[in-house]
C-alpha positions in Angstrom: 22.9 -10.5 10.0 20.9 -10.4 13.2 17.9 -11.6 11.2 17.6 -12.0 7.4 16.9 -8.3 6.9 20.3 -7.3 8.1 22.4 -10.2 6.7 22.4 -8.3 3.4 24.1 -5.3 5.0 27.4 -7.2 4.8 26.8 -9.5 1.9 29.8 -9.1 -0.4 32.2 -11.6 1.2 29.5 -14.3 1.5 28.8 -13.9 -2.2 32.4 -13.8 -3.1 33.0 -17.0 -1.2 30.0 -18.6 -2.8 30.9 -17.7 -6.4 34.4 -18.3 -7.6 35.8 -16.6 -10.6 34.9 -13.6 -12.7 31.9 -13.2 -14.9 31.9 -15.1 -18.2 31.4 -13.2 -21.4 28.0 -14.9 -21.8 26.8 -13.8 -18.4 27.9 -10.2 -18.9 26.4 -9.9 -22.3 23.1 -11.5 -21.1 22.4 -9.0 -18.3 19.9 -6.2 -18.7 17.7 -5.7 -21.7 14.4 -7.5 -22.2 13.6 -9.6 -19.2 12.0 -12.4 -21.1 15.0 -12.7 -23.4 17.2 -12.8 -20.4 15.1 -15.7 -19.0 15.4 -17.5 -22.3 19.2 -17.2 -21.9 19.0 -18.7 -18.4 16.9 -21.5 -19.8 19.4 -22.3 -22.5 22.3 -22.2 -20.0 20.4 -24.5 -17.6 19.8 -26.9 -20.4 23.4 -26.9 -21.3 24.2 -27.8 -17.7 21.9 -30.8 -18.0 19.2 -29.5 -15.6 15.8 -31.1 -16.1 13.4 -29.2 -18.4 10.5 -29.4 -15.9 12.6 -27.9 -13.1 13.8 -25.1 -15.4 10.3 -24.2 -16.4 8.9 -24.6 -12.8 11.6 -22.2 -11.6 11.5 -19.5 -14.3 7.8 -19.5 -15.2 6.3 -16.5 -13.5 9.6 -14.9 -12.6 9.4 -11.2 -12.3 11.7 -8.3 -11.5 11.3 -7.2 -7.9 12.0 -3.5 -7.6 12.2 -3.7 -3.8 15.2 -6.0 -4.3 16.9 -3.5 -6.5 16.2 -0.8 -3.9 17.7 -2.8 -1.1 20.8 -3.6 -3.3 21.4 0.0 -3.9 20.8 1.2 -0.4 22.7 -1.3 1.7 23.3 0.0 5.2 26.7 0.5 6.7 27.9 -1.0 9.8 28.8 1.7 12.4 28.1 0.0 15.7 31.0 -0.6 18.1 31.7 -4.1 19.4 30.2 -3.4 22.8 27.0 -2.0 21.2 26.6 -4.8 18.7 27.6 -7.7 20.9 25.5 -6.6 23.9 22.4 -6.4 21.6 23.0 -9.7 19.8 24.4 -11.9 22.6 21.5 -11.3 24.9 20.6 -13.5 27.9 17.4 -14.5 26.1 19.2 -15.7 23.1 21.8 -17.6 25.2 18.9 -19.3 27.0 17.2 -20.3 23.8 20.4 -21.4 22.2 21.2 -23.7 25.1 17.7 -25.1 25.0 18.1 -25.8 21.2 21.4 -27.5 21.8 19.8 -29.8 24.4 16.6 -30.4 22.4 18.6 -31.4 19.3 21.5 -33.0 21.1 21.7 -36.1 18.8 21.8 -33.9 15.7 24.6 -31.7 17.2 26.5 -34.8 18.3 26.3 -36.2 14.8 27.4 -32.8 13.3 30.4 -32.7 15.6 31.3 -36.3 15.0 31.2 -36.0 11.2 32.5 -32.5 10.7 34.3 -31.6 13.9 32.2 -28.4 14.5 31.0 -27.8 18.1 27.3 -27.0 18.8 28.1 -23.5 20.0 29.5 -22.3 16.6 26.5 -23.5 14.6 24.0 -22.3 17.2 25.6 -18.8 17.3 25.2 -18.4 13.6 21.7 -19.8 13.7 20.8 -17.2 16.3 22.5 -14.2 14.7 21.3 -15.0 11.1 17.6 -15.7 11.7 16.8 -15.8 15.5 16.7 -19.6 15.3 14.6 -19.6 12.1 12.1 -16.9 13.2 13.2 -14.2 10.8 14.2 -15.8 7.4 13.2 -13.0 5.1 10.1 -12.3 3.1 11.4 -11.8 -0.5 10.5 -14.4 -3.1 13.9 -16.1 -3.6 13.3 -17.0 -7.3 12.4 -13.4 -8.1 15.2 -11.9 -6.0 17.9 -14.0 -7.8 16.3 -13.4 -11.2 16.2 -9.7 -10.5 19.8 -9.5 -9.4 21.0 -11.8 -12.2 19.2 -9.6 -14.8 20.5 -6.4 -13.3 23.9 -5.4 -14.8 25.5 -4.4 -11.5 26.6 -7.9 -10.4 25.2 -10.6 -12.7 28.4 -12.7 -12.3 27.6 -13.2 -8.6 23.9 -13.9 -8.9 23.3 -15.8 -12.1 25.1 -19.0 -10.8 22.9 -18.8 -7.8 19.8 -18.7 -9.9 21.0 -21.8 -11.8 21.7 -23.5 -8.5 18.2 -22.7 -7.4 16.9 -24.6 -10.4 18.9 -27.6 -9.3 17.4 -27.3 -5.8 13.9 -27.3 -7.4 14.9 -30.4 -9.5 15.6 -32.2 -6.2 12.3 -31.3 -4.8 13.9 -29.1 -2.1 12.4 -25.8 -2.9 9.1 -24.3 -4.2 10.1 -21.3 -6.4 6.6 -19.9 -6.5 6.0 -19.6 -2.7 9.3 -19.9 -0.8 11.0 -16.8 0.5 14.3 -15.6 2.0 16.6 -12.6 2.2 16.6 -10.0 -0.5 19.9 -11.3 -2.0 18.9 -14.9 -2.2 20.0 -16.4 1.1 17.8 -19.2 2.2 16.8 -20.9 5.4 17.6 -20.9 9.1 21.3 -20.3 8.6 20.9 -18.1 5.5 22.9 -19.9 2.8 23.1 -19.2 -0.9 21.8 -21.9 -3.3 25.3 -22.9 -4.6 26.5 -23.5 -1.1 23.4 -25.5 -0.3 23.9 -27.7 -3.4 27.6 -28.2 -2.6 27.2 -28.8 1.2 23.6 -29.6 1.8 23.0 -32.5 4.2 19.7 -34.3 4.9 19.7 -34.1 8.6 16.3 -35.5 9.3 16.3 -38.4 6.9 13.3 -37.4 4.8 15.3 -37.5 1.5 15.4 -33.7 1.1 17.6 -30.8 2.1 15.2 -28.0 3.3 17.0 -25.4 5.3 13.8 -23.3 5.8 11.7 -25.9 7.6 14.1 -28.4 9.0 16.4 -27.5 11.9 18.4 -30.8 11.5 19.0 -30.1 7.9 20.1 -26.6 8.7 22.5 -27.8 11.5 24.1 -30.5 9.5 24.5 -28.3 6.4 26.0 -25.5 8.4 28.5 -28.0 9.9 29.5 -29.3 6.5 29.9 -25.8 5.1 31.9 -24.6 8.1 34.1 -27.7 7.8 34.7 -26.9 4.1 35.9 -23.4 5.2 38.9 -25.1 6.9 37.7 -25.6 10.5 40.3 -27.4 12.6 38.8 -30.1 14.8 39.5 -29.8 18.5 41.0 -26.3 18.4 39.7 -23.1 19.9 38.5 -20.1 17.8 38.6 -17.2 20.2 39.6 -16.7 23.9 39.0 -13.7 26.1 42.2 -12.5 27.7 43.4 -9.9 30.2 46.3 -7.8 29.1 49.0 -5.6 30.7 49.3 -2.1 29.4 52.9 -2.3 28.4 52.5 -4.6 25.4 53.9 -4.0 22.0 50.4 -3.1 20.7 51.7 -2.5 17.2 51.9 -6.4 17.0 48.1 -6.6 17.8 45.4 -7.0 15.2 44.3 -9.7 12.7 47.1 -11.0 10.6 49.7 -11.1 13.4 52.6 -13.6 13.3 53.0 -14.5 16.9 51.9 -17.6 18.7 49.6 -17.7 21.7 52.5 -18.7 23.9 54.5 -15.6 22.9 51.6 -13.5 23.9 51.4 -15.4 27.2 55.1 -14.7 27.7 54.4 -11.0 27.4 51.8 -11.1 30.2 48.6 -11.8 28.3 46.4 -14.1 30.4 43.5 -16.2 29.3 40.5 -15.5 31.6 39.6 -19.2 31.5 43.1 -20.2 32.5 43.5 -22.5 29.5 47.0 -22.2 28.0 46.9 -25.6 26.3 47.0 -24.1 22.8 50.1 -21.9 23.3 51.8 -23.4 20.2 49.1 -22.2 17.8 49.3 -19.0 15.8 47.3 -16.3 17.5 46.4 -12.7 17.0 45.6 -10.3 19.8 42.4 -8.5 18.9 41.2 -5.3 20.7 37.9 -4.3 19.2 37.8 -1.0 21.1 41.4 -0.5 21.9 43.6 -1.6 24.8 41.1 -0.4 27.5 38.2 -2.5 26.2 37.6 -6.2 25.8 40.5 -8.2 24.6 40.6 -11.6 22.8 43.1 -13.9 21.2 42.0 -15.4 17.9 43.2 -18.7 16.7 43.3 -20.2 13.2 39.7 -21.4 13.5 38.6 -17.7 13.6 39.3 -17.8 9.9 35.9 -19.5 9.3 34.2 -16.5 10.7 36.0 -14.2 8.3 34.9 -16.5 5.4 31.3 -16.4 6.6 31.2 -12.6 6.9 33.7 -9.8 6.4 32.4 -7.6 9.2 35.0 -7.4 12.0 32.4 -6.6 14.6 30.0 -9.3 13.4 32.7 -12.0 13.4 34.1 -11.1 16.8 30.6 -11.1 18.2 29.6 -14.4 16.6 32.8 -16.0 17.9 32.3 -14.7 21.4 28.6 -15.8 21.2 29.8 -19.4 20.4 32.1 -19.4 23.4 29.3 -18.3 25.7 27.1 -21.1 24.5 30.0 -23.5 25.3 30.3 -22.2 28.8 32.5 -19.2 28.8 31.9 -16.3 31.2 30.8 -12.8 29.9 33.6 -10.7 28.7 35.0 -7.8 30.8 33.8 -4.6 29.2 36.7 -2.5 30.5 36.5 1.2 30.0 37.4 2.0 26.4 38.1 5.5 25.3 35.2 7.1 23.4 35.3 6.6 19.7 34.8 9.1 16.9 31.5 10.1 15.4 31.0 9.7 11.7 32.1 13.2 10.7 35.2 13.0 12.9 36.0 9.6 11.5 35.8 11.0 8.0 38.1 13.8 9.0 40.5 11.3 10.5 40.5 9.2 7.3 41.2 12.4 5.3 44.2 13.2 7.5 45.4 9.6 7.3 45.3 9.8 3.5 47.3 13.0 3.7 49.9 11.1 5.6 50.1 8.6 2.7 47.9 5.8 4.0 45.4 3.9 1.9 42.2 3.8 3.9 39.9 3.1 0.9 36.8 5.2 0.7 36.4 8.1 3.1 33.1 6.9 4.6 33.4 7.3 8.3 33.6 3.5 8.8 36.3 1.9 10.9 37.3 -0.8 8.4 40.5 -2.8 8.2 42.4 -0.2 6.1 41.6 2.5 8.6 42.6 0.4 11.6 46.0 -0.4 10.1 46.6 3.2 9.2 45.6 4.3 12.8 48.0 1.8 14.2 50.9 3.0 12.1 50.3 6.6 13.0 49.9 5.8 16.7 53.2 4.1 16.6 54.8 7.0 14.8 53.4 9.4 17.3 54.4 7.4 20.4 50.8 6.5 21.2 50.0 2.9 22.2 49.3 1.4 18.8 46.1 -0.5 19.5 44.2 0.5 16.3 41.4 2.4 18.1 40.9 5.9 16.8 40.3 8.6 19.4 40.0 12.3 19.6 43.5 12.5 20.9 44.9 10.9 17.7 42.8 13.1 15.5 44.1 16.2 17.3 47.7 14.9 17.0 47.3 14.6 13.3 
């Protein structure tokens, strides 16, 4: 995210969404070993699927293992920035200006996307900006080699082999040149960084040239993104996120993703939308506090689910959703004055202490993931601290 080079930092959910099911015995057995024999296996599988022989050969001829791809796969970064840090960097005034210019320049395409799929321009444009800076940073790894490398590697062949087969199908349509075209290290392609299977399933020819080329055609990228987002369950005419002001006497233990309250119930407790719009009070809503009760506050609606399908990073999804609202006219959020968070070592110590209290926080890695947030909230409630899910030195001391 934030350019093709960092989209791969949080790849796992995008891959999981793109590839349903576990590995077949054939795929597992075929990984590793002699690379040419592996390619022969891919050829045979592609033939069984009815893909044209010329496209199979055009895609696989000259394929090589890319050691840089393997290095990136094994050294994926971890996401440690706070919401304020990440959103201030990604939702810049320059990007907002460019995004609004793009929406105006391509107004007819965005109007068609919204008419056909219900997805507003701001949502598509925010992803377009955060993934590749509007197409400027799409990645410089040969996509064919990246997918062949990761399909051959025995770490996750069940995720990548279907993507390599889908790339062959793209080549058969004349939509991709496997010898020269590039993308992210894990095979995402184009201005909105989509995997080949998703492009095959949801690709739309936005510019009418008979092809779906997400690298070079902004209309194709916009229409395809809209179709993909719609397939994730986007609900036409409903909001996705809304900044709110909150009183400090809320039942904070009810906050966090996965809550069971409606927006109206939050409003009844004194939560106030900063834009004054309470028209969606009947919708299910979660109160989200990325940096605790003293920082920015948002209500998320069912449409926020499409962000979680696009990417599993909590900070990325909140930032992307906020970015979309800004493009659609919302005011900048109120930063508030959140309590300082914990550094990596202190977070690891906190996770260790949470484990000692019987909580499942997953790996002790110093990252504030969903498991750690839930555990923090439960311990805050037990200790009589406002249970906003934000880990502080005071909580660490109390444990």
